[in-house]
C-alpha positions, -999 to 999 in steps of 0.1 A, spaced: -315 54 573 -346 44 590 -371 52 562 -372 31 531 -371 48 498 -381 34 463 -365 52 436 -371 46 401 -346 41 375 -344 76 362 -342 89 397 -314 67 405 -296 77 375 -299 114 385 -287 107 418 -256 88 404 -249 121 381 -253 141 409 -221 121 427 -204 121 395 -206 158 392 -182 158 422 -198 190 438 -210 169 467 -195 137 489 -210 105 489 -223 112 524 -239 144 514 -256 131 482 -269 102 504 -282 125 531 -299 149 505 -319 118 492 -325 99 524 -305 69 514 -273 53 529 -240 58 515 -239 20 510 -270 21 488 -255 50 467 -225 30 461 -242 -1 454 -262 17 425 -230 35 413 -213 1 411 -242 -17 391 -247 13 370 -208 9 361 -212 -28 354 -245 -33 336 -256 3 326 -292 13 330 -306 -22 336 -282 -24 366 -304 5 383 -339 -11 374 -357 -27 404 -348 -64 404 -337 -91 429 -300 -91 419 -293 -123 437 -314 -140 414 -305 -122 383 -265 -120 384 -262 -152 404 -287 -176 389 -267 -208 397 -274 -201 434 -306 -196 453 -293 -175 479 -268 -155 460 -230 -159 457 -211 -176 485 -184 -154 504 -159 -144 477 -179 -156 446 -181 -140 414 -211 -132 394 -221 -155 368 -222 -134 338 -216 -159 309 -229 -191 304 
């Protein structure tokens, strides 16, 4: 999508719950909220892994992959435990 939207944590959660309700496809939900399907899937994935904190506006490369300045290398796993 060409327009960049900023959604807060509660709005992201509401969108994910709309998707989970199963009444609309990923594409339909994304189109309604003017976001890409990729963004929608990322939000859902982060919510499933990290809960509500996963939806907060943060730089995920620096939070979940602290050992690397530029994020994980291809095929790398996030560093969750020290």
